[in-house]
VEXVEXVEX-173175 format. One record per atom (N, C-alpha, C): chain; atom name; residue in one letter; z, y, x. Coordinates in steps of 0.2 Angstrom, whole numbers, plus 5000, padded with zeros to 4 digits. Each point is the difference from the previous one (the first is absolute). Layout:
NODE   chaine   atome   residu     c3     c2     c1
NODE        A      CA        A      Z      Y      X
...
This chain:
NODE   chaine   atome   residu     c3     c2     c1
NODE        A       N        X   5017   5313   5267
NODE        A      CA        X   5000   5006   5004
NODE        A       C        X   4992   5000   5003
NODE        A       N        X   4998   5006   4998
NODE        A      CA        X   4992   5001   5002
NODE        A       C        X   5000   5004   5006
NODE        A       N        X   4995   4999   5004
NODE        A      CA        X   4998   5004   5005
NODE        A       C        X   4993   5002   5000
NODE        A       N        X   4999   5007   5001
NODE        A      CA        X   4994   5002   4999
NODE        A       C        X   4995   4998   5006
NODE        A       N        X   5002   4999   5006
NODE        A      CA        X   4996   4998   5005
NODE        A       C        X   5003   4994   5004
NODE        A       N        X   4999   4994   4997
NODE        A      CA        X   5003   4994   5003
NODE        A       C        X   4997   4999   5008
NODE        A       N        X   4995   5002   5001
NODE        A      CA        X   4997   4999   5007
NODE        A       C        X   5005   5004   5005
NODE        A       N        X   5003   5006   4998
NODE        A      CA        X   5004   5003   5004
NODE        A       C        X   5007   4996   5001
NODE        A       N        X   5002   4997   4995
NODE        A      CA        X   5006   4996   5000
NODE        A       C        X   4999   4994   5005
NODE        A       N        X   4994   4997   5000
NODE        A      CA        X   4999   4994   5004
NODE        A       C        X   5000   5003   5008
NODE        A       N        X   4997   5005   5001
NODE        A      CA        X   4999   5003   5006
NODE        A       C        X   5007   5002   5003
NODE        A       N        X   5004   5003   4996
NODE        A      CA        X   5007   5001   5002
NODE        A       C        X   5004   4994   5001
NODE        A       N        X   4999   4994   4997
NODE        A      CA        X   5004   4994   5001
NODE        A       C        X   4997   4997   5007
NODE        A       N        X   4994   5001   5001
NODE        A      CA        X   4997   4998   5007
NODE        A       C        X   5003   5004   5005
NODE        A       N        X   5001   5006   4999
NODE        A      CA        X   5003   5005   5006
NODE        A       C        X   5007   4998   5001
NODE        A       N        X   5004   4998   4994
NODE        A      CA        X   5007   4999   5001
NODE        A       C        X   5000   4993   5004
NODE        A       N        X   4995   4995   4999
NODE        A      CA        X   5001   4994   5003
NODE        A       C        X   4997   4999   5007
NODE        A       N        X   4996   5005   5002
NODE        A      CA        X   4997   5000   5007
NODE        A       C        X   5005   4999   5005
NODE        A       N        X   5006   5002   5000
NODE        A      CA        X   5005   4998   5006
NODE        A       C        X   5001   4993   5001
NODE        A       N        X   4999   4996   4994
NODE        A      CA        X   5001   4993   5001
NODE        A       C        X   4995   4996   5003
NODE        A       N        X   4994   5003   5001
NODE        A      CA        X   4994   4996   5003
NODE        A       C        X   5002   4998   5007
NODE        A       N        X   5002   5004   5005
NODE        A      CA        X   5002   4997   5007
NODE        A       C        X   5005   4994   4999
NODE        A       N        X   5005   5000   4996
NODE        A      CA        X   5004   4995   4999
NODE        A       C        X   4997   4993   4998
NODE        A       N        X   4995   5001   4995
NODE        A      CA        X   4996   4995   4998
NODE        A       C        X   4996   4997   5005
NODE        A       N        X   4997   5004   5004
NODE        A      CA        X   4995   4998   5006
NODE        A       C        X   5004   4996   5005
NODE        A       N        X   5006   5003   5002
NODE        A      CA        X   5004   4997   5005
NODE        A       C        X   5003   4993   4997
NODE        A       N        X   5001   4999   4994
NODE        A      CA        X   5003   4994   4997
NODE        A       C        X   5007   5001   4999
NODE        A       N        X   5003   5007   5000
NODE        A      CA        X   5007   5001   4999
NODE        A       C        X   5001   5000   4993
NODE        A       N        X   4995   5001   4995
NODE        A      CA        X   5001   5000   4993
NODE        A       C        X   4995   4995   4997
NODE        A       N        X   5003   4996   4995
NODE        A      CA        X   4996   4995   4997
NODE        A       C        X   4995   5004   4995
NODE        A       N        X   4994   4997   4999
NODE        A      CA        X   4995   5003   4995
NODE        A       C        X   5003   5001   4993
NODE        A       N        X   5005   4995   4998
NODE        A      CA        X   5003   5000   4994
NODE        A       C        X   5004   5007   4999
NODE        A       N        X   5004   5001   5005
NODE        A      CA        X   5004   5006   5000
NODE        A       C        X   4996   5006   5000
NODE        A       N        X   4995   5000   5004
NODE        A      CA        X   4995   5006   5000
NODE        A       C        X   4997   5001   4993
NODE        A       N        X   4998   4995   4996
NODE        A      CA        X   4998   5000   4994
NODE        A       C        X   5005   5003   4995
NODE        A       N        X   5006   4997   5000
NODE        A      CA        X   5005   5003   4996
NODE        A       C        X   5002   5007   5001
NODE        A       N        X   5000   5002   5006
NODE        A      CA        X   5001   5007   5002
NODE        A       C        X   4995   5004   4997
NODE        A       N        X   4993   4998   5001
NODE        A      CA        X   4995   5004   4997
NODE        A       C        X   5000   5001   4993
NODE        A       N        X   5002   4994   4996
NODE        A      CA        X   5001   5001   4993
NODE        A       C        X   5005   5004   4998
NODE        A       N        X   5006   5000   5004
NODE        A      CA        X   5005   5005   4998
NODE        A       C        X   4998   5007   5002
NODE        A       N        X   4996   5001   5005
NODE        A      CA        X   4997   5007   5001
NODE        A       C        X   4996   5002   4995
NODE        A       N        X   4996   4995   4998
NODE        A      CA        X   4995   5002   4994
NODE        A       C        X   5003   5002   4994
NODE        A       N        X   5006   4996   4998
NODE        A      CA        X   5004   5002   4994
NODE        A       C        X   5003   5007   5001
NODE        A       N        X   5003   5001   5006
NODE        A      CA        X   5003   5007   5001
NODE        A       C        X   4995   5005   4999
NODE        A       N        X   4994   4999   5004
NODE        A      CA        X   4995   5005   4999
NODE        A       C        X   4997   5001   4993
NODE        A       N        X   5000   4995   4997
NODE        A      CA        X   4998   5000   4993
NODE        A       C        X   5004   5005   4995
NODE        A       N        X   5007   4998   5001
NODE        A      CA        X   5005   5004   4996
NODE        A       C        X   5000   5007   5002
NODE        A       N        X   5000   5002   5007
NODE        A      CA        X   4999   5007   5002
NODE        A       C        X   4994   5003   4998
NODE        A       N        X   4994   4996   5000
NODE        A      CA        X   4994   5003   4998
NODE        A       C        X   5000   5002   4992
NODE        A       N        X   5003   4996   4996
NODE        A      CA        X   5000   5001   4993
NODE        A       C        X   5005   5006   4999
NODE        A       N        X   5005   5001   5003
NODE        A      CA        X   5004   5005   4999
NODE        A       C        X   4997   5007   5002
NODE        A       N        X   4997   5000   5006
NODE        A      CA        X   4996   5005   5002
NODE        A       C        X   4994   5002   4996
NODE        A       N        X   4997   4995   4997
NODE        A      CA        X   4994   5001   4996
NODE        A       C        X   5003   5003   4993
NODE        A       N        X   5005   4998   4997
NODE        A      CA        X   5003   5003   4994
NODE        A       C        X   5002   5007   5001
NODE        A       N        X   5003   5001   5006
NODE        A      CA        X   5002   5007   5001
NODE        A       C        X   4994   5005   5001
NODE        A       N        X   4995   4998   5003
NODE        A      CA        X   4993   5004   5001
NODE        A       C        X   4997   5000   4993
NODE        A       N        X   5000   4995   4996
NODE        A      CA        X   4997   5000   4993
NODE        A       C        X   5003   5005   4996
NODE        A       N        X   5007   5000   5000
NODE        A      CA        X   5004   5005   4996
NODE        A       C        X   4999   5007   5002
NODE        A       N        X   5000   5001   5007
NODE        A      CA        X   4999   5007   5002
NODE        A       C        X   4993   5002   4998
NODE        A       N        X   4995   4996   5001
NODE        A      CA        X   4993   5003   4999
NODE        A       C        X   4999   5001   4992
NODE        A       N        X   5003   4996   4996
NODE        A      CA        X   5000   5001   4993
NODE        A       C        X   5003   5006   4998
NODE        A       N        X   5006   5002   5003
NODE        A      CA        X   5003   5006   4999
NODE        A       C        X   4996   5006   5002
NODE        A       N        X   4997   4999   5005
NODE        A      CA        X   4995   5006   5003
NODE        A       C        X   4994   5001   4995
NODE        A       N        X   4997   4994   4998
NODE        A      CA        X   4995   5000   4995
NODE        A       C        X   5002   5004   4994
NODE        A       N        X   5006   4998   4997
NODE        A      CA        X   5002   5002   4994
NODE        A       C        X   5001   5008   5000
NODE        A       N        X   5003   5002   5006
NODE        A      CA        X   5001   5007   5001
NODE        A       C        X   4994   5004   5001
NODE        A       N        X   4995   4997   5003
NODE        A      CA        X   4993   5003   5001
NODE        A       C        X   4997   5001   4993
NODE        A       N        X   5000   4994   4996
NODE        A      CA        X   4997   5001   4993
NODE        A       C        X   5003   5005   4996
NODE        A       N        X   5007   5000   5000
NODE        A      CA        X   5004   5005   4996
NODE        A       C        X   4998   5007   5002
NODE        A       N        X   4999   5001   5007
NODE        A      CA        X   4998   5007   5002
NODE        A       C        X   4993   5002   4998
NODE        A       N        X   4996   4995   5000
NODE        A      CA        X   4993   5001   4997
NODE        A       C        X   5000   5002   4993
NODE        A       N        X   5004   4996   4996
NODE        A      CA        X   5001   5001   4993
NODE        A       C        X   5002   5007   4998
NODE        A       N        X   5005   5002   5004
NODE        A      CA        X   5003   5006   4999
NODE        A       C        X   4995   5006   5002
NODE        A       N        X   4996   4999   5005
NODE        A      CA        X   4995   5005   5002
NODE        A       C        X   4995   5000   4994
NODE        A       N        X   4998   4995   4998
NODE        A      CA        X   4995   5000   4994
NODE        A       C        X   5003   5003   4994
NODE        A       N        X   5006   4999   4998
NODE        A      CA        X   5003   5003   4995
NODE        A       C        X   5001   5007   5000
NODE        A       N        X   5001   5003   5006
NODE        A      CA        X   5001   5007   5002
NODE        A       C        X   4993   5003   4999
NODE        A       N        X   4995   4997   5003
NODE        A      CA        X   4993   5002   5000
NODE        A       C        X   4998   5001   4992
NODE        A       N        X   5001   4995   4996
NODE        A      CA        X   4998   5000   4993
NODE        A       C        X   5004   5005   4996
NODE        A       N        X   5006   5001   5002
NODE        A      CA        X   5004   5005   4997
NODE        A       C        X   4997   5007   5001
NODE        A       N        X   4998   5001   5007
NODE        A      CA        X   4997   5007   5002
NODE        A       C        X   4993   5001   4996
NODE        A       N        X   4996   4994   4999
NODE        A      CA        X   4994   5001   4997
NODE        A       C        X   5001   5001   4992
NODE        A       N        X   5005   4997   4997
NODE        A      CA        X   5002   5002   4993
NODE        A       C        X   5002   5007   4999
NODE        A       N        X   5004   5003   5005
NODE        A      CA        X   5003   5007   5000
NODE        A       C        X   4994   5004   5000
NODE        A       N        X   4995   4999   5005
NODE        A      CA        X   4994   5004   5001
NODE        A       C        X   4996   5000   4994
NODE        A       N        X   4999   4994   4997
NODE        A      CA        X   4996   5000   4994
NODE        A       C        X   5003   5004   4994
NODE        A       N        X   5007   4999   5000
NODE        A      CA        X   5003   5004   4994
NODE        A       C        X   4999   5008   5001
NODE        A       N        X   5001   5002   5007
NODE        A      CA        X   4999   5007   5001
NODE        A       C        X   4993   5002   4999
NODE        A       N        X   4995   4996   5001
NODE        A      CA        X   4993   5002   4999
NODE        A       C        X   4999   5000   4992
NODE        A       N        X   5003   4995   4996
NODE        A      CA        X   4999   5000   4993
NODE        A       C        X   5004   5006   4997
NODE        A       N        X   5006   5002   5003
NODE        A      CA        X   5003   5006   4998
NODE        A       C        X   4996   5006   5001
NODE        A       N        X   4997   5001   5006
NODE        A      CA        X   4995   5006   5001
NODE        A       C        X   4994   5000   4996
NODE        A       N        X   4998   4994   4998
NODE        A      CA        X   4994   4999   4996
NODE        A       C        X   5001   5002   4993
NODE        A       N        X   5006   4998   4998
NODE        A      CA        X   5002   5002   4993
NODE        A       C        X   5002   5008   5000
NODE        A       N        X   5003   5002   5005
NODE        A      CA        X   5001   5008   5000
NODE        A       C        X   4993   5003   5000
NODE        A       N        X   4995   4998   5003
NODE        A      CA        X   4994   5003   5000
NODE        A       C        X   4996   5000   4993
NODE        A       N        X   5001   4995   4997
NODE        A      CA        X   4998   4999   4993
NODE        A       C        X   5003   5005   4995
NODE        A       N        X   5006   5002   5002
NODE        A      CA        X   5004   5005   4996
NODE        A       C        X   4998   5007   5002
NODE        A       N        X   4996   5001   5004
NODE        A      CA        X   4998   5007   5002
NODE        A       C        X   5004   5003   5006
NODE        A       N        X   5003   4996   5003
NODE        A      CA        X   5004   5002   5006
NODE        A       C        X   4997   5001   5006
NODE        A       N        X   4995   5004   5000
NODE        A      CA        X   4996   5001   5007
NODE        A       C        X   4994   4996   5000
NODE        A       N        X   4998   4996   4996
NODE        A      CA        X   4994   4996   5001
NODE        A       C        X   4994   5003   4996
NODE        A       N        X   4994   4997   5001
NODE        A      CA        X   4994   5002   4997
NODE        A       C        X   5000   4998   4992
NODE        A       N        X   4999   5005   4996
NODE        A      CA        X   4999   4998   4993
NODE        A       C        X   5006   4997   4997
NODE        A       N        X   5006   5003   5000
NODE        A      CA        X   5006   4997   4998
NODE        A       C        X   5000   5000   4992
NODE        A       N        X   5005   4997   4997
NODE        A      CA        X   5000   4999   4993
NODE        A       C        X   5005   5005   4996
NODE        A       N        X   5003   5004   5004
NODE        A      CA        X   5004   5005   4997
NODE        A       C        X   4997   5007   5000
NODE        A       N        X   5001   5004   4995
NODE        A      CA        X   4997   5007   5001
NODE        A       C        X   5001   5003   5006
NODE        A       N        X   4995   5003   5003
NODE        A      CA        X   5001   5004   5006
NODE        A       C        X   5000   4996   5006
NODE        A       N        X   4999   4994   5000
NODE        A      CA        X   5000   4996   5006
NODE        A       C        X   4993   4998   5002
NODE        A       N        X   5000   4997   5006
NODE        A      CA        X   4994   4998   5003
NODE        A       C        X   4996   5005   5003
NODE        A       N        X   4994   4999   5002
NODE        A      CA        X   4995   5004   5004
NODE        A       C        X   4998   5006   4996
NODE        A       N        X   4999   4999   4993
NODE        A      CA        X   4998   5005   4996
NODE        A       C        X   5005   5004   4997
NODE        A       N        X   5005   5001   5003
NODE        A      CA        X   5006   5004   4998
NODE        A       C        X   4999   5007   4998
NODE        A       N        X   5004   5004   4997
NODE        A      CA        X   4999   5007   4998
NODE        A       C        X   5001   5005   5005
NODE        A       N        X   4996   5005   4999
NODE        A      CA        X   5001   5006   5004
NODE        A       C        X   5006   5004   4998
NODE        A       N        X   5000   5001   4993
NODE        A      CA        X   5005   5004   4997
NODE        A       C        X   5000   4997   4992
NODE        A       N        X   5005   5001   4997
NODE        A      CA        X   5001   4998   4993
NODE        A       C        X   5003   4993   4999
NODE        A       N        X   4999   4997   4995
NODE        A      CA        X   5004   4994   4998
NODE        A       C        X   4996   4994   5001
NODE        A       N        X   4994   5000   4998
NODE        A      CA        X   4996   4993   5000
NODE        A       C        X   4997   4999   5007
NODE        A       N        X   4998   4993   5001
NODE        A      CA        X   4997   4998   5006
NODE        A       C        X   4994   4996   4998
NODE        A       N        X   4997   4998   5005
NODE        A      CA        X   4994   4996   4999
NODE        A       C        X   5001   4993   5001
NODE        A       N        X   5006   4997   5001
NODE        A      CA        X   5001   4993   5001
NODE        A       C        X   4999   4996   4993
NODE        A       N        X   5000   4994   5001
NODE        A      CA        X   4999   4996   4994
NODE        A       C        X   5006   5002   4995
NODE        A       N        X   4999   5002   4994
NODE        A      CA        X   5005   5002   4996
NODE        A       C        X   5002   5007   5000
NODE        A       N        X   4997   5004   5005
NODE        A      CA        X   5002   5007   5001
NODE        A       C        X   4997   5004   4994
NODE        A       N        X   5003   5006   4999
NODE        A      CA        X   4998   5004   4994
NODE        A       C        X   4994   5005   5003
NODE        A       N        X   4999   5005   4996
NODE        A      CA        X   4996   5005   5002
NODE        A       C        X   5002   5007   4997
NODE        A       N        X   5007   5001   5000
NODE        A      CA        X   5003   5005   4997
NODE        A       C        X   5003   5005   5005
NODE        A       N        X   4996   5003   5004
NODE        A      CA        X   5003   5004   5005
NODE        A       C        X   4997   5007   4999
NODE        A       N        X   5003   5005   5003
NODE        A      CA        X   4998   5007   4999
NODE        A       C        X   4993   5001   5004
NODE        A       N        X   5000   4998   5006
NODE        A      CA        X   4994   5000   5004
NODE        A       C        X   4996   4993   4999
NODE        A       N        X   5004   4995   4998
NODE        A      CA        X   4997   4994   5000
NODE        A       C        X   5001   4996   5006
NODE        A       N        X   4997   4994   5000
NODE        A      CA        X   5001   4996   5006
NODE        A       C        X   4994   4998   5003
NODE        A       N        X   5000   4998   5006
NODE        A      CA        X   4993   4998   5003
NODE        A       C        X   4998   4993   4999
NODE        A       N        X   5000   4998   4994
NODE        A      CA        X   4998   4994   4998
NODE        A       C        X   4992   4998   5002
NODE        A       N        X   4999   4994   5000
NODE        A      CA        X   4993   4999   5002
NODE        A       C        X   4995   5000   4995
NODE        A       N        X   5002   5000   4993
NODE        A      CA        X   4996   5001   4995
NODE        A       C        X   5000   5008   4997
NODE        A       N        X   4995   5003   5001
NODE        A      CA        X   5000   5007   4998
NODE        A       C        X   4999   5001   4992
NODE        A       N        X   4996   4996   4998
NODE        A      CA        X   4999   5000   4992
NODE        A       C        X   5000   4992   4998
NODE        A       N        X   5002   5000   4994
NODE        A      CA        X   5000   4993   4997
NODE        A       C        X   5007   4997   5001
NODE        A       N        X   5000   4993   5000
NODE        A      CA        X   5007   4997   5000
NODE        A       C        X   5001   4997   5007
NODE        A       N        X   5007   5001   5002
NODE        A      CA        X   5002   4996   5005
NODE        A       C        X   5005   4995   4998
NODE        A       N        X   5001   4995   5004
NODE        A      CA        X   5004   4994   4998
NODE        A       C        X   5007   5003   4999
NODE        A       N        X   5002   4999   4994
NODE        A      CA        X   5007   5002   4998
NODE        A       C        X   5000   5006   4996
NODE        A       N        X   4995   5004   5000
NODE        A      CA        X   5000   5007   4997
NODE        A       C        X   4998   4999   4993
NODE        A       N        X   5002   5004   4996
NODE        A      CA        X   4998   5000   4993
NODE        A       C        X   4992   5002   4999
NODE        A       N        X   4997   4998   4995
NODE        A      CA        X   4993   5001   4999
NODE        A       C        X   4998   5007   5000
NODE        A       N        X   4995   5001   5004
NODE        A      CA        X   4998   5007   5001
NODE        A       C        X   5004   5004   5005
NODE        A       N        X   5005   4998   5003
NODE        A      CA        X   5004   5004   5004
NODE        A       C        X   4999   4998   5007
NODE        A       N        X   4999   5005   5005
NODE        A      CA        X   5000   4999   5007
NODE        A       C        X   5005   5004   5003
NODE        A       N        X   5000   5000   5007
NODE        A      CA        X   5005   5004   5003
NODE        A       C        X   4999   5007   5000
NODE        A       N        X   4994   5003   4999
NODE        A      CA        X   4998   5007   5000
NODE        A       C        X   4999   5003   4993
NODE        A       N        X   5003   4997   4995
NODE        A      CA        X   4999   5004   4993
NODE        A       C        X   5006   5005   5000
NODE        A       N        X   4997   5006   4998
NODE        A      CA        X   5005   5006   4999
NODE        A       C        X   5002   5001   4993
């Protein structure tokens, strides 16, 4: 039986034995009887202290485990939210690369250099086959993804 604070057990045994001191001083109780009663009080207090110590230790361990589990759950939730946010950003980034509202998309007609009218666009991989043409950034020569010698304003 372990006790976390043996000094408290000794103090409790002394407090329990204090009522015997007047009888010891008056001579009504022999010193051997006082010593035996003190040892019995010490044993009783030790047992009570070990039971109390065990209860408190179990309670504090349960509270610690619950707190650690709560912190783990919060951290897992935070990580899950970060992963979802990163996936949304990646999806938006992939969408922008496909010409869905981003600058210089990869599909015809996408990006900032999109067409005014016609079919072709000025984005990467865009054509130059429009009736009016597109507002591509290259007026003459080659643009990225166009055939040789074609630009957005050829008629």
